[in-house]
C-alpha positions in Angstrom: 98.1 84.7 121.7 95.8 82.5 120.1 95.5 82.8 115.8 91.6 84.3 116.2 92.9 87.2 118.5 95.9 88.5 116.1 95.8 91.6 114.3 95.6 91.6 110.6 96.4 93.8 107.9 96.1 93.7 103.9 99.1 93.8 101.8 99.1 96.9 99.7 100.5 94.9 96.7 99.1 91.5 96.6 95.7 92.6 98.7 96.2 89.6 101.2 95.3 89.4 104.5 98.6 88.7 106.8 98.5 88.5 110.5 100.7 90.3 113.1 104.1 88.5 113.7 106.4 88.7 116.4 109.3 90.4 114.1 106.9 93.3 113.5 106.2 94.1 117.4 108.0 97.2 117.3 107.0 98.8 114.1 103.3 97.2 113.1 102.2 100.7 112.4 104.4 100.9 109.6 104.2 97.5 108.0 102.3 97.4 104.7 103.8 94.4 102.8 103.0 90.5 104.0 106.6 89.4 102.2 109.7 90.3 100.8 108.6 89.5 97.8 105.9 92.0 98.2 108.1 94.3 99.1 110.1 94.4 95.9 106.9 95.1 93.8 106.1 98.3 95.7 105.8 99.6 91.9 102.5 97.4 91.7 101.2 98.5 95.0 97.6 100.1 94.6 98.0 103.4 95.6 95.9 103.6 99.1 96.7 107.5 99.5 95.3 110.0 97.8 97.9 112.0 95.6 98.9 115.3 96.6 99.8 116.3 92.9 96.4 115.5 92.0 94.3 118.8 93.0 
């Protein structure tokens, strides 16, 4: 698959785009972070889902 055809997402921590990787083929829908470093900084993630507590 060429690089132009790969699926991409935006990391919820650093807000940088990242492309599909073979190691994510089984759980691409659940991938949120571009790297282990960003996964370790979950508390810096931009809130993309509305809070259920705010009502």
